[in-house]
C-alpha positions in Angstrom: 94.9 64.8 104.7 93.0 66.7 102.1 94.7 67.6 98.8 93.0 70.1 96.3 93.0 68.9 92.8 91.9 70.3 89.4 91.0 68.6 86.1 92.2 70.4 83.0 89.2 69.2 81.0 85.9 67.5 82.0 86.8 64.0 80.8 90.0 63.7 82.9 89.8 60.7 85.1 90.3 61.5 88.8 92.8 59.4 90.7 91.6 56.9 93.2 92.9 54.1 95.4 92.0 50.7 94.1 91.8 48.9 97.6 91.3 50.0 101.0 94.9 49.1 101.9 96.6 50.7 98.8 99.5 53.1 99.5 99.3 54.6 96.1 96.5 55.8 93.9 96.4 55.3 90.1 97.2 58.0 87.4 95.4 57.6 84.1 96.8 58.7 80.6 95.0 61.8 79.5 95.5 61.4 75.8 93.0 61.6 73.0 94.4 58.8 70.8 96.4 55.7 71.5 100.2 56.3 71.7 102.7 53.8 70.6 105.8 53.8 73.0 108.5 52.3 71.0 111.2 50.0 72.4 113.9 52.2 74.4 111.9 55.5 73.8 110.2 57.7 76.4 107.1 59.7 76.6 105.9 62.2 79.0 102.3 61.2 79.4 99.9 63.8 80.4 97.3 63.1 83.3 95.2 66.1 82.9 95.6 66.7 86.6 97.0 69.7 88.7 97.5 69.3 92.4 98.0 71.6 95.3 100.3 69.7 97.3 100.4 70.8 101.0 103.6 72.4 102.2 106.0 69.8 103.8 104.9 67.0 101.4 105.8 65.8 97.9 103.9 63.8 95.4 105.9 60.8 94.4 105.2 59.1 91.1 106.1 55.4 90.8 105.8 52.7 88.0 102.9 50.2 88.1 104.5 46.9 88.9 102.1 45.0 86.5 103.2 47.2 83.5 106.8 46.7 84.5 106.7 43.0 84.9 104.6 42.1 81.9 105.7 44.8 79.4 108.9 46.4 80.6 107.1 49.8 80.9 108.6 51.7 83.8 109.6 55.3 84.7 112.4 57.0 83.0 113.7 58.7 86.1 112.9 55.9 88.6 110.6 57.7 91.1 109.2 61.1 89.9 108.9 64.0 92.6 106.3 66.7 92.3 107.3 69.6 94.8 104.7 71.4 96.8 105.2 74.6 95.0 104.4 73.2 91.5 101.1 74.1 89.9 101.3 72.7 86.6 99.8 69.6 85.0 101.4 66.3 86.2 103.0 64.2 83.5 104.5 60.7 84.0 107.7 60.0 82.2 107.5 56.5 81.0 110.0 54.4 79.1 109.7 51.1 77.3 112.5 48.8 78.4 110.5 45.8 76.9 111.1 43.9 73.7 108.1 45.1 71.9 106.4 48.6 71.2 103.7 49.2 73.8 100.4 50.9 73.2 99.2 53.5 75.9 95.6 53.7 75.5 93.5 56.7 76.6 92.5 56.3 80.2 95.0 53.5 80.8 96.2 53.5 84.4 99.9 54.3 83.9 101.5 55.0 87.2 100.8 55.4 91.0 101.2 58.3 93.3 101.9 58.5 97.0 102.2 61.6 99.2 105.2 61.7 101.5 106.3 64.1 104.1 109.6 65.9 103.4 111.9 67.9 105.5 114.5 70.4 104.1 117.9 70.1 105.6 119.9 73.0 107.0 123.3 72.5 105.6 126.4 73.2 107.9 129.7 73.4 106.2 132.5 72.0 108.4 136.1 71.1 108.2 135.9 68.8 111.3 136.1 65.0 111.1 133.0 63.0 110.8 132.0 60.4 113.4 133.4 57.0 112.8 131.1 54.0 111.7 131.7 50.4 111.1 131.1 50.9 107.3 133.2 54.1 107.0 134.1 55.0 103.4 133.3 51.6 102.0 130.8 52.2 99.0 129.1 50.1 96.2 128.7 46.4 97.2 130.5 46.9 100.4 127.8 45.0 102.5 127.7 42.0 100.1 125.2 40.5 97.8 
């Protein structure tokens, strides 16, 4: 799959896959100076990148496991979704759930991206009963620990 991409400035770091088997590619912070992300705060980190995502796909932005495990740096919204019709700069909404302030350095790898195929549902309103399942209406925790 080919995806067209633009850099908003010459010094923006292009995304790349770090290994041949990597599912996700890295996003880098496009900031001019280090930014201190304080504990329990959030920051929309610019990437300097604009994508032309093919119709029928989304760009998912996910936390980097190393930053999360070592420093408590994760994504405020869990997984970010960039829709195929968005044409602005991608930002990564990071939050510090760690115990210490964290310094985001210019060019630091801050998140990973994956392209996923998506379908839009056609909703059909009904008053009819739904099919029976073993689980039924059992919700949170109903399948055990």
